[in-house]
C-alpha positions as CSV (number, residue, x, y, z in Angstrom):
1,M,0.0,-0.3,0.0
2,K,1.5,3.3,-1.0
3,Q,2.8,5.5,2.0
4,I,2.2,8.9,2.1
5,I,3.5,11.6,4.3
6,V,1.6,15.3,4.0
7,A,2.1,18.5,6.1
8,A,-1.3,20.3,6.6
9,G,-2.0,23.5,7.8
10,I,-4.6,25.4,10.3
11,V,-4.4,28.5,9.2
12,Y,-6.5,30.8,11.2
13,G,-9.0,34.3,10.1
14,P,-9.1,37.5,11.7
15,E,-12.3,36.7,14.0
16,G,-10.8,32.9,14.7
17,Q,-12.3,31.2,11.7
18,V,-10.4,28.2,10.0
19,L,-9.4,28.2,6.1
20,L,-10.6,25.0,4.4
21,A,-9.7,24.0,0.4
22,Q,-11.7,22.1,-1.7
23,R,-9.9,19.2,-3.4
24,P,-9.5,20.2,-7.2
25,P,-11.1,18.0,-10.3
26,K,-9.5,14.6,-11.2
27,S,-7.2,14.7,-7.8
28,H,-7.5,11.8,-4.7
29,Q,-11.1,12.5,-3.3
30,E,-11.6,15.5,-5.6
31,G,-14.6,17.9,-4.2
32,W,-14.0,17.0,-0.8
33,W,-12.7,20.0,1.9
34,E,-9.6,19.8,3.6
35,F,-6.7,21.8,5.6
36,P,-4.4,22.8,3.1
37,G,-1.0,21.0,2.6
38,G,0.8,18.5,0.5
39,K,3.5,16.0,0.5
40,L,6.9,16.1,2.1
41,E,9.7,16.2,-0.4
42,A,12.7,14.4,0.2
43,G,14.9,16.0,3.3
44,E,12.2,18.7,4.1
45,T,11.2,19.4,7.7
46,P,7.2,19.6,8.2
47,H,7.4,23.3,8.6
48,V,9.6,23.7,5.5
49,A,7.1,21.4,3.2
50,L,4.1,23.6,4.6
51,D,5.7,26.7,3.9
52,R,6.5,25.5,-0.1
53,E,2.7,24.0,-0.2
54,L,0.8,27.1,1.2
55,Q,3.1,29.3,-1.1
56,E,1.7,27.2,-3.9
57,E,-1.5,26.8,-3.0
58,L,-2.6,30.1,-1.1
59,G,0.1,32.4,-2.2
60,I,1.3,33.0,1.6
61,R,4.3,32.8,3.5
62,V,4.5,30.6,6.5
63,L,6.5,32.9,9.2
64,A,6.1,30.5,12.1
65,S,3.8,27.3,12.9
66,R,4.0,24.5,15.6
67,P,2.5,20.8,15.8
68,F,-1.0,20.5,16.2
69,M,-1.5,16.4,15.4
70,T,-0.3,13.6,13.9
71,I,-2.7,11.8,12.4
72,R,-2.7,8.0,10.3
73,H,-5.4,7.3,8.3
74,R,-5.7,4.3,5.6
75,Y,-7.7,4.7,2.5
76,E,-8.6,1.6,0.0
77,D,-5.5,2.5,-1.9
78,R,-3.4,4.4,0.3
79,E,-2.3,5.1,4.1
80,V,-1.8,8.5,5.0
81,T,0.4,10.0,7.6
82,L,-0.9,14.2,8.5
83,L,1.6,16.1,10.1
84,V,-0.8,18.7,11.1
85,R,0.7,22.2,11.9
86,E,-0.7,25.5,13.6
87,V,0.1,28.5,11.5
88,L,1.3,31.2,14.0
89,R,2.4,33.9,11.7
90,Y,1.7,34.2,7.9
91,Q,2.3,36.8,5.1
92,G,0.2,37.6,2.5
93,E,-3.7,37.2,1.6
94,P,-4.7,33.7,1.4
95,R,-6.4,32.8,-2.0
96,G,-7.2,29.9,-4.3
97,A,-3.9,30.2,-6.0
98,E,-4.5,26.8,-8.0
99,G,-7.7,27.7,-9.0
100,Q,-9.4,25.8,-6.1
101,E,-12.1,27.0,-3.6
102,I,-11.3,28.4,-0.2
103,A,-13.4,29.2,2.9
104,W,-13.2,30.6,6.0
105,V,-15.4,28.5,8.5
106,K,-16.0,28.8,12.4
107,A,-14.9,25.9,14.4
108,K,-18.5,25.0,15.6
109,D,-19.2,24.7,11.9
110,L,-16.7,22.5,11.0
111,P,-18.9,19.3,11.3
112,Q,-21.1,20.6,8.6
113,W,-18.9,20.5,5.8
114,R,-17.6,17.7,3.5
115,V,-14.3,17.2,5.0
116,L,-11.7,14.6,4.2
117,P,-12.1,11.4,6.7
118,A,-8.5,11.7,7.7
119,D,-9.2,15.3,9.0
120,A,-11.9,14.3,11.0
121,P,-9.6,14.3,14.4
122,V,-8.7,17.8,13.6
123,I,-12.1,18.8,13.8
124,R,-12.7,17.5,16.9
125,A,-9.5,19.2,18.5
126,L,-10.3,22.4,17.0
127,M,-13.8,22.2,18.7
128,L,-12.0,21.8,22.1
129,P,-11.0,24.3,24.5
130,H,-7.4,24.9,25.6
131,Q,-7.9,24.0,29.2
132,Y,-9.5,21.1,31.1
133,L,-10.2,21.3,34.6
134,I,-10.4,18.8,37.0
135,T,-12.0,19.4,40.3
136,P,-9.8,18.4,43.7
137,D,-10.6,15.9,46.0
138,L,-12.8,18.1,48.3
139,K,-13.9,17.0,51.9
140,P,-17.4,15.0,51.2
141,G,-20.2,17.7,51.3
142,D,-18.2,20.6,51.0
143,H,-20.5,22.1,48.2
144,A,-19.5,25.5,49.1
145,T,-15.8,25.0,48.2
146,L,-16.8,23.3,45.0
147,M,-19.4,25.9,43.8
148,R,-16.9,28.6,44.1
149,G,-14.1,27.1,42.5
150,V,-16.3,26.0,39.6
151,R,-17.7,29.8,39.5
152,S,-14.0,30.8,39.9
153,A,-12.9,28.6,36.9
154,L,-15.7,29.5,34.4
155,A,-14.9,33.2,34.9
156,R,-11.7,33.3,34.1
157,G,-12.0,31.0,30.9
158,L,-12.0,27.5,31.7
159,P,-15.6,26.2,30.1
160,M,-14.8,22.3,30.5
161,I,-14.9,20.9,33.7
162,Q,-14.4,17.4,35.0
163,L,-16.2,16.5,38.4
164,R,-13.9,14.6,39.9
165,L,-14.9,13.9,44.1
166,P,-13.5,10.4,44.7
167,R,-14.7,10.2,48.3
168,W,-18.3,11.5,47.8
169,S,-21.1,8.9,47.8
170,T,-23.2,8.5,45.1
171,E,-25.9,10.7,46.7
172,D,-24.1,13.6,47.4
173,Y,-21.9,13.4,44.1
174,A,-25.3,13.4,42.0
175,A,-26.5,16.5,44.1
176,A,-23.3,18.2,43.1
177,A,-23.5,17.1,39.7
178,K,-26.8,19.1,39.1
179,A,-25.7,22.2,40.8
180,V,-22.5,22.4,38.7
181,M,-24.6,21.7,35.7
182,E,-26.9,24.5,35.9
183,V,-23.9,27.0,36.6
184,T,-21.9,25.4,33.8
185,R,-24.7,25.4,31.0
186,A,-25.7,29.0,32.2
187,A,-21.8,30.2,31.2
188,G,-21.9,28.0,28.1
189,G,-19.4,25.6,29.5
190,Q,-19.7,21.6,29.9
191,L,-19.5,19.3,32.6
192,L,-18.2,15.8,32.3
193,L,-18.8,12.9,34.9
194,N,-16.1,11.0,36.7
195,R,-18.8,8.4,38.0
196,D,-20.2,5.4,36.1
197,W,-21.4,6.7,32.7
198,R,-25.2,5.6,33.1
199,L,-25.2,8.4,35.9
200,A,-24.1,10.6,33.3
201,Q,-27.2,9.4,31.3
202,E,-29.2,9.9,33.7
203,L,-28.4,13.4,35.3
204,G,-28.5,14.6,31.2
205,A,-24.4,15.5,31.7
206,A,-22.6,16.5,28.7
207,G,-20.4,13.5,29.1
208,V,-18.4,11.3,31.1
209,H,-14.7,11.1,31.8
210,L,-13.9,7.1,31.8
211,S,-10.8,6.1,34.3
212,A,-8.6,3.6,33.0
213,P,-10.0,0.8,34.5
214,Q,-13.3,1.8,33.3
215,L,-11.8,2.3,29.7
216,N,-10.5,-1.2,29.8
217,E,-13.9,-2.8,31.1
218,L,-16.0,-1.1,28.0
219,S,-16.6,-3.0,24.9
220,E,-18.1,-0.1,23.0
221,R,-18.6,3.7,23.2
222,P,-21.3,4.3,26.1
223,A,-24.5,5.5,24.0
224,G,-26.3,8.6,24.5
225,L,-23.7,11.3,25.6
226,S,-22.3,14.1,23.5
227,V,-18.7,13.6,25.0
228,V,-17.0,10.5,26.1
229,A,-13.3,11.0,27.1
230,A,-10.7,9.1,29.3
231,S,-7.7,8.8,31.2
232,T,-4.9,7.0,29.5
233,H,-1.1,6.1,31.0
234,N,0.5,4.2,27.9
235,L,0.0,3.4,24.3
236,E,-2.2,0.3,25.0
237,E,-4.9,2.8,26.8
238,L,-4.8,5.0,24.1
239,N,-5.3,2.5,21.7
240,R,-8.0,1.5,23.4
241,A,-9.6,4.7,23.5
242,Q,-9.5,5.2,20.0
243,A,-11.1,1.9,19.5
244,L,-14.1,3.1,21.6
245,E,-14.3,6.4,19.6
246,C,-13.5,8.9,22.5
247,D,-13.8,12.2,21.8
248,F,-10.2,13.0,23.6
249,V,-8.2,12.1,26.6
250,C,-6.0,13.0,29.2
251,L,-2.4,11.5,28.9
252,S,-0.6,11.6,32.3
253,P,1.6,12.0,34.0
254,V,3.8,14.3,32.2
255,R,5.6,15.4,35.6
256,R,5.5,13.6,39.2
257,T,2.6,14.7,40.9
258,P,1.7,14.5,44.7
259,T,-1.5,12.7,43.5
260,H,0.1,9.7,42.1
261,P,3.7,9.8,43.4
262,E,4.6,6.2,42.7
263,A,3.9,6.9,38.7
264,T,7.0,7.3,36.5
265,A,6.8,10.7,34.8
266,L,6.4,10.5,31.0
267,N,8.6,13.8,30.6
268,W,7.6,15.9,27.7
269,H,9.9,13.9,24.9
270,G,8.1,10.7,26.3
271,F,4.6,12.3,25.9
272,A,5.1,13.4,22.3
273,E,6.5,10.4,21.3
274,L,3.0,8.8,22.5
275,V,0.6,11.6,21.4
276,A,2.3,10.9,17.7
277,E,1.1,7.4,17.8
278,S,-2.2,8.2,18.2
279,N,-5.0,9.8,16.6
280,L,-7.0,11.3,19.4
281,P,-7.0,14.9,20.6
282,I,-4.8,14.6,23.9
283,F,-4.6,16.8,27.1
284,A,-1.2,17.1,29.0
285,L,-2.0,16.1,32.5
286,G,0.4,15.7,35.8
287,G,2.2,18.3,36.9
288,V,0.9,20.9,34.2
289,R,0.3,24.2,35.0
290,L,-1.8,26.5,32.7
291,E,1.5,28.4,31.7
292,D,2.4,25.1,30.2
293,F,0.2,25.4,27.2
294,D,2.9,26.2,24.7
295,Q,5.2,23.7,25.8
296,A,2.0,21.2,25.3
297,R,1.2,22.4,22.0
298,E,4.9,21.9,20.8
299,A,4.9,18.1,22.1
300,G,1.4,17.9,20.2
301,A,-1.2,18.5,23.0
302,V,-4.7,20.4,22.1
303,G,-3.9,21.7,25.7
304,V,-3.5,21.2,29.3
305,A,-5.7,19.4,31.9
306,G,-5.0,19.7,35.5
307,I,-6.1,20.2,39.4
308,R,-4.0,22.0,42.0
309,G,-2.6,24.6,38.9
310,F,-6.1,25.1,37.8
311,W,-8.0,25.4,40.9
312,L,-8.8,29.0,42.5
């Protein structure tokens, strides 16, 4: 089977839109839309290839870019490795320099477009926030501290929250989930429950965050939930999450943490190696702070997740 390596670019418009280009007639997958780019030539780095391709296709020079995702996708006649990069700065005005149609699309509208199947994980990643808050292990029944922390997070622009209260009874946890759901929905955010996925269904939560043991117990994606996420620590768990069609995962620990002092830290190099083996959008977790976002992106993460560095 033919093996093709492609550099593709996420190009942003002035209002945060994303640029799509239409595949020209008589090309592979003609008529479909894609994130612009093209094949790497011998000796090229992904950045150099992207700069060359976007000069040819869009008439722009890529001045700065960074990794976004690595995706492997198999078509009937070829296997494509997409090295997707986020364009940070460019020179020129994008146009269809080869006669192709281009379009500026809001991230929330991307699922409505006929985009190449290989680009589907990119769309999922673009629809996620850059930060993912995990609530700390609060004293059972301490609703006041919980609600104060949640409201603070939402006010600071952290729209996605995982409700992790491991010592709380199911009854107290459910009551807390209902209260947190109300304020997150009012703020336009999302709440994921870190409990049995059936409770998330019952309460009408946006989704569930599966622990690694829960992930290994399931044979298919839980039904009736908008978002299914999971905790992962190695390639086997990443592959399991991908097979279950999880929307995203957290990969940890990047650094050693007080929560799991016995766990071996991946460090950023090990984290990046695992990220490159998965098509999933991945958040960096474990000793990670909000200010680590740029480094996480360089390692191929869509964002950063955490407890202590994100809470109050």
